[in-house]
Structure formats: C-alpha cells, structure tokens
C-alpha positions in Angstrom: -8.5 31.6 20.9 -11.5 31.5 18.7 -14.4 29.1 18.5 -13.2 27.7 15.2 -10.2 26.1 16.8 -12.1 24.8 19.8 -14.6 23.1 17.5 -11.8 21.3 15.6 -10.0 20.3 18.7 -13.1 19.0 20.5 -14.3 17.3 17.3 -11.0 15.3 17.1 -11.2 14.4 20.8 -14.8 13.2 20.4 -13.9 11.1 17.4 -11.0 9.5 19.3 -13.1 8.9 22.4 -15.9 7.3 20.3 -13.3 5.1 18.5 -11.8 4.0 21.8 -15.3 3.2 23.2 -16.1 1.0 20.1 -12.8 -0.9 20.4 -13.3 -1.4 24.2 -16.9 -2.6 23.6 -15.7 -5.1 20.9 -12.9 -6.5 23.2 -15.4 -6.8 26.1 -17.9 -8.9 24.1 -15.1 -10.9 22.4 -13.6 -11.7 25.8 -17.0 -12.8 27.1 -17.4 -15.1 24.1 -14.1 -16.7 24.7 -14.9 -17.2 28.5 -18.2 -18.8 27.6 -16.6 -21.2 25.2 -13.9 -22.0 27.7 -16.6 -22.8 30.3 -18.4 -25.1 27.8 -15.1 -27.0 27.1 -14.6 -27.3 30.9 -18.1 -28.8 31.3 -17.4 -31.2 28.4 -14.2 -32.4 30.0 -16.0 -32.8 33.4 -18.6 -35.0 31.6 -15.7 -36.9 30.0 -14.1 -37.4 33.4 -17.5 -38.6 34.9 -17.9 -41.0 32.0 -14.4 -42.4 32.6 -15.2 -42.8 36.3 -18.4 -44.6 35.6 -16.8 -46.8 32.9 -14.2 -48.0 35.4 -16.9 -48.7 38.0 -19.0 -50.5 35.4 -16.0 -52.6 34.3 -15.3 -53.5 37.9 -18.9 -54.5 38.6 -19.0 -56.6 35.4 -15.8 -58.4 36.5 -17.6 -59.2 39.8 -20.6 -60.6 38.0 -22.8 -57.5 38.8 -24.7 -55.4 36.4 -23.4 -51.9 36.0 -24.0 -48.8 33.8 -24.4 -49.0 30.0 -20.8 -49.4 28.8 -21.6 -48.6 25.2 -23.2 -45.3 26.3 -20.1 -44.3 28.4 -17.8 -45.3 25.6 -19.8 -43.1 23.2 -19.3 -40.1 25.5 -15.6 -40.7 25.7 -15.2 -41.3 22.0 -17.3 -38.2 21.1 -14.5 -36.0 22.0 -12.6 -35.4 18.8 -11.5 -31.8 19.2 -10.0 -31.3 22.7 -6.6 -32.9 23.4 -6.7 -34.9 26.7 -4.3 -36.9 28.8 -5.4 -39.3 31.5 -2.9 -40.2 34.2 -2.9 -42.2 37.5 -2.0 -40.7 40.8 1.7 -41.3 40.2 1.7 -39.4 36.9 1.8 -42.4 34.6 0.0 -41.7 31.3 -2.9 -44.1 30.9 -4.6 -42.7 27.8 -4.4 -39.8 25.4 -6.7 -38.4 22.7 -6.5 -35.8 19.9 -2.8 -34.9 20.2 -0.9 -34.5 17.0 1.9 -37.1 17.7 5.2 -36.9 15.9 5.3 -38.6 12.5 7.0 -42.0 12.6 9.2 -41.1 9.7 10.9 -38.4 11.7 12.1 -41.0 14.3 13.1 -43.5 11.7 15.3 -40.9 10.0 17.4 -40.9 13.2 17.2 -44.7 13.6 14.6 -44.5 16.4 11.2 -46.2 16.7 8.1 -44.0 16.8 6.9 -45.1 20.2 9.7 -43.5 22.3 9.3 -40.2 20.5 5.6 -40.3 21.2 6.2 -41.0 24.9 8.7 -38.1 25.2 6.2 -35.8 23.4 3.3 -36.8 25.7 5.4 -36.4 28.9 6.5 -32.9 27.8 2.8 -32.1 27.2 1.9 -33.4 30.6 4.5 -31.2 32.3 3.1 -28.2 30.4 -0.5 -29.0 31.4 0.4 -29.6 35.1 1.3 -25.9 35.4 -2.1 -24.8 34.0 -5.6 -24.7 35.2 -7.0 -27.4 32.8 -7.0 -30.3 35.2 -9.8 -32.4 36.7 -9.4 -34.9 39.5 -11.3 -38.2 39.1 -11.9 -40.2 42.3 -12.3 -43.8 41.1 -12.2 -45.4 44.5 -10.7 -44.9 47.9 -7.0 -44.4 47.5 -7.2 -44.7 43.7 -7.4 -41.5 41.8 -6.8 -40.4 38.2 -6.3 -37.0 36.7 -7.6 -35.6 33.4 -5.4 -32.9 31.7 -6.7 -31.1 28.6 -5.6 -28.4 26.2 -7.9 -25.7 24.8 -9.4 -26.9 21.5 -8.1 -25.5 18.2 -11.3 -23.5 17.8 -10.8 -21.8 21.2 -7.1 -21.0 20.5 -8.1 -19.4 17.2 -10.9 -17.4 18.8 -8.4 -16.2 21.4 -6.2 -14.7 18.7 -9.1 -13.5 16.5 -10.0 -10.5 18.7 -6.5 -9.1 18.3 -6.6 -9.5 14.6 -9.9 -7.8 14.4 -8.6 -5.1 16.8 -5.7 -4.4 14.4 -8.2 -4.2 11.5 -10.4 -1.9 13.4 -7.5 0.4 14.4 -6.3 0.4 10.8 -9.8 1.3 9.6 -10.2 4.1 12.1 -6.8 5.4 11.2 -7.7 5.4 7.5 -11.0 7.2 8.2 -9.4 9.7 10.5 -6.6 10.6 8.0 -9.1 10.6 5.1 -11.3 13.1 7.0 -8.3 15.2 7.8 -7.2 15.2 4.1 -10.7 16.1 3.0 -10.8 19.0 5.4 -7.4 20.1 4.4 -8.3 20.0 0.7 -11.5 22.0 1.5 -9.4 24.6 3.4 -7.0 24.9 0.5 -9.9 25.5 -1.8 -11.3 28.2 0.5 -7.9 29.9 0.9 -7.3 29.8 -2.9 -10.8 31.2 -3.6 -10.5 33.8 -0.9 -7.1 34.9 -2.1 -8.1 35.2 -5.7 -11.3 37.0 -4.9 -9.4 39.4 -2.6 -6.9 40.2 -5.3 -9.7 40.6 -7.8 -11.7 43.0 -5.5 -8.6 45.1 -4.7 -7.6 45.4 -8.4 -10.3 47.8 -9.5 -10.0 50.4 -6.7 -6.2 50.3 -6.8 -6.3 51.0 -10.6 -8.7 53.9 -9.9 -6.4 55.3 -7.2 -3.4 55.1 -9.4 -5.3 57.1 -12.1 -6.3 59.7 -9.5 -2.7 59.9 -8.2 -1.6 61.2 -11.7 -4.3 63.9 -11.5 -3.5 65.2 -8.0 -0.5 67.4 -9.0 -2.8 69.2 -11.5 -5.1 70.1 -8.5 -2.2 71.7 -6.7 -1.6 68.9 -4.1 1.9 69.1 -2.5 4.4 66.8 -4.3 5.6 65.3 -1.0 2.1 64.4 -0.1 1.5 62.9 -3.5 4.7 60.9 -3.1 3.7 59.5 0.3 0.2 58.6 -1.0 1.8 56.9 -4.0 3.9 54.7 -1.6 0.7 53.5 0.1 -1.1 52.9 -3.3 2.0 51.0 -4.4 1.8 49.0 -1.2 -1.8 48.1 -1.8 -0.8 46.9 -5.3 1.9 44.7 -3.7 -0.7 43.3 -1.2 -3.0 42.4 -4.1 -0.2 40.8 -5.9 0.6 38.7 -2.9 -3.0 37.5 -2.6 -3.0 36.5 -6.3 0.2 34.5 -5.8 -1.4 32.6 -2.9 -4.0 31.3 -5.3 -1.5 29.7 -7.6 2.0 28.2 -7.5 4.4 31.2 -7.4 7.7 31.2 -9.4 10.8 30.6 -7.3 14.0 32.4 -8.2 17.4 32.7 -6.7 17.3 35.7 -4.4 19.6 37.3 -1.8 18.2 36.6 1.6 19.6 39.8 3.1 17.9 42.0 0.6 14.5 40.5 1.2 14.8 40.6 5.0 16.2 44.1 5.0 13.3 45.4 2.8 10.7 43.8 5.1 12.4 45.1 8.3 12.8 48.6 6.8 9.1 48.7 5.8 7.9 47.7 9.2 10.3 50.0 11.2 8.4 53.0 10.0 5.0 51.5 10.9 5.4 50.4 14.5 5.4 52.3 17.7 8.6 54.2 18.5 8.5 52.5 22.0 9.2 49.2 20.3 12.8 48.6 19.2 13.2 46.7 15.9 16.7 45.5 15.1 18.2 43.4 12.3 21.3 41.2 12.5 22.5 40.7 8.9 24.0 37.4 7.8 27.8 37.4 8.0 28.1 36.2 4.4 26.0 36.4 1.3 23.2 33.8 1.3 21.2 33.0 -1.8 17.8 31.2 -1.4 15.1 30.0 -3.8 12.2 32.3 -3.0 9.3 34.4 -4.1 10.3 37.8 -2.6 6.8 39.3 -2.2 5.5 36.2 -0.3 8.7 35.7 1.8 8.6 39.4 2.8 4.9 39.0 3.7 5.8 36.1 6.1 8.5 38.2 7.8 6.2 41.2 8.1 3.5 39.0 9.6 5.9 37.6 12.2 6.9 41.2 13.1 3.3 42.3 13.4 2.5 39.3 15.7 5.5 40.2 17.8 4.2 43.8 18.1 0.8 42.6 19.2 2.5 40.3 21.8 4.3 43.2 23.6 1.4 45.5 24.4 3.2 48.6 23.0 6.7 48.3 24.4 9.6 45.9 24.0 12.3 44.7 21.6 12.1 42.7 18.3 15.2 41.2 16.9 15.4 39.8 13.4 18.4 37.6 12.6 19.4 36.1 9.2 22.1 33.6 8.7 23.2 30.6 6.6 24.1 27.0 7.2 25.8 24.6 4.7 22.5 23.5 3.0 20.0 26.0 4.4 19.5 29.6 5.3 17.4 30.8 8.3 15.5 33.8 9.6 14.6 34.3 13.2 12.2 36.8 14.7 12.5 37.1 18.5 10.4 39.3 20.7 10.2 40.2 24.4 6.4 39.7 24.5 4.1 37.6 26.7 5.2 34.3 25.1 3.4 31.1 24.1 2.8 28.1 26.3 4.6 24.9 25.2 1.4 23.0 24.5 0.5 25.7 21.8 3.9 25.7 20.0 2.3 23.7 17.1 -1.3 24.7 17.4 -0.5 28.4 16.7 -0.3 27.5 13.0 -3.8 25.9 13.0 -6.5 27.9 11.2 -8.6 29.9 13.6 -6.0 30.1 16.4 -5.7 33.6 17.7 -5.3 35.3 21.1 -6.5 38.7 19.7 -10.1 40.0 20.0 -10.1 40.6 16.2 -8.8 38.7 13.2 -9.5 35.3 11.7 -6.4 33.6 13.0 -5.1 32.8 9.5 -1.8 34.8 9.5 0.5 32.1 10.8 -1.5 29.5 8.9 -0.8 31.3 5.6 2.8 31.8 6.7 3.2 28.1 7.2 1.6 27.4 3.8 4.0 29.9 2.1 7.1 28.5 3.7 6.4 24.8 3.6 4.4 24.3 0.5 5.8 27.0 -1.8 9.4 27.4 -0.5 10.0 23.8 0.6 11.2 25.1 4.0 9.9 25.0 7.5 8.6 27.4 10.1 8.3 26.6 13.8 8.5 28.1 17.3 12.1 27.8 18.3 11.6 28.8 21.9 8.9 30.4 23.9 7.4 30.4 27.4 4.8 32.6 29.1 6.5 35.9 30.1 9.7 35.1 28.4 9.1 36.1 24.8 8.9 34.1 21.6 11.4 33.2 18.8 10.0 32.0 15.4 12.5 30.4 13.1 12.2 30.0 9.3 14.6 27.6 7.4 14.9 27.7 3.6 16.9 25.6 1.2 19.8 27.5 -0.3 19.9 28.1 -4.0 22.3 26.0 -6.1 25.3 27.9 -7.2 
C-alpha cells in the first residue's frame, strides 16, 4: 500500500477527529452555561423563599404591635420575579400562591359551561404534581411546626437555552458534512482533471513513435526480415496502437454501442492467455445464451485484461484464473476469480481508491480506472464479490443489457 493512500486515509481521520473535538468542546461550554444559569435561578428562588419567610414573620410581628422588617422591600423582592413560574404550598400541599404560570383562558371553560376558576385549580394541581417529582423545590421554615414549600419551573429563557445547543449541534454537523463533501468533490474533480490530462498526454506521446514504427514495419520485408517475425512485430505495434486509443478514450466520453458480451470477453481472455505463465491456468466459461450490452469494446476489454493481470500478480506464478460471463433479465455480468492470496474484508472497497496497491511498483491506478470505465462510462458497477486472505478473490462486473 503506497503513501498516497495512507495520506488520504489519515487526512480524513484527522478531519473527523478535529470536527468531533470542536463539537465536544462546544457542548461542554454550552452545558456549563446552562448549569450556571440554572444555579442563578436557584439562588433567585432561594432569595424569594427567604423574602416570603421574612414577610410572614414581619406580618406576624406587626399584628402583635412589634416592629418588623421592611414589608415594602420584601414585597418588592417577591414581585420582582416575573419570569420564573412558582407555586407556594403549605405542609399539606394546599396551594397558597402562584406566579407566572400561563393559566387556561377563561373562554375555554365557558365554552364547556364551566367557570374559569375550577379549570385554573386543576391546572395548578397538575403542575404541582409534576414539580413534586423534580429537584426544583425549596422548604421554607416559617415557625416551629409550620412549614411551606416553594416549587418552581425553569424559566422560558433556560428552557430555550437547553434546546439551543442541540439546534446549534445540528447546524454544526450539517456545516461539517457540507465542508467534508465539498472537499471530497473538489478532490475528485481535481483527480478527474489529472486522469484526463494524463490520458490525453499519454495517447499523444505514444502516437508519434507508433506511427514511426508502423512505417518501419512496411520497410522490414525489403531488408529481408522473415515474414513471420514481421507479422509478430506487427501484432505488438497494433497492440500499442490499441493502447493509445484506449488512453485517448479515457480523456473523453466514449461512444457506447450494442456489442456481444461473449465476443469482447473471449478476445480479452484470448489475448491474455498467450501472455501469462504456462503455470497459470486461465479458463473461460461462456454465457449460455447470447447477451448484448451497451459498451465501448476497447475500454471494456481493458478492464477485463486489468483484472486478469491483477489475478496473475496475486498468485505468485502459479494458480487458476476463471473468467465467467452470463446474463440476467436486465443486466449482464463478468466475473474474474483467482486462487491467489486474497484481500481482507476491510479493503474490499478501498482497493478501488487511487494509490492503493500491494505491489512494489505501479501507481495503484489500475482498479481506479477500471471503476471509472465501468461506472461512469458504462453505467454499470464493479465490486469485490468475495475474497479473504488465502482464499482467492472474485471480482464482478455488472453491465446493463442493450435494448433489443
């Protein structure tokens, strides 16, 4: 595996880790802010409870003719609470006072022929039951054997702030996702430009020497070169011309025509059978019936040859390669199976990434180009059907069938 693939993989991991750290940091500070605000509200309610206790004491002293605390000041503290809903009850749970609750509208009760007061009482008792099960309660010791309890809800501001971090979290995750996929799309577009430029330049560079070789091939018989030798050399020159043509097609959208699948596969297998070690058995299982596909024959043959070459490299000089072609109702398939060293499951998809290779030489672009040819040009798909270390590998290509 080359450094190119490692850099891309670790770069993605670093981006995701950094994003997770930013989200975690944001949630930590947001949670701290909410806790601080909750503490402030608790302190305000404690002050409200203390003011209520002092007000009761001051009222008792005034009734006895004694001078107590400043009643106006205490009432000002109690009345200053305009945001936090509170319920004040006695020890038996009877509601003595309420503030800042949104009581039912009187018209709602009148529509059912009920006065508004009973509906309000029912509403407040339901709220009291809810608050009794929560932590927002403060006991007020008015006098020996005479206690009151203050129940309160979180303010509207605190409830909104409790939801706000999750809204911001969703926004941040959406932003991170957009950035991530935008970067991937940009990188993919750059890779496409590189491949197109490389393909066109390769085809251009090969064109001149191939034309020169073809001219020399016509002169070789005049120099007494054996006809069989010239014929073999001509095959190789023709092969070079085919390769140049394939590269030129990669750089542009090739023309798709209805082709017989068996003919394309048979030509590719026949070509490779004479160019691999005799210790490697290469077999071809033909489709049971004629299957026509929309294809560009030079490019599709290139993919098949590439898969066979990879299979040869995976077997260290000995083994069996089986190519199978067949048809389904709406698609045709090609499978290339080998008895090589196999691919671990975690790499079944990454083998198609640019730069992935287990060989000491090569750029790791063969399967990447194969995937581009099959999926972008032929509207098919290519994938690892099955593979495991030491158990060989089967690649499968699926192509849409040509309309009859």
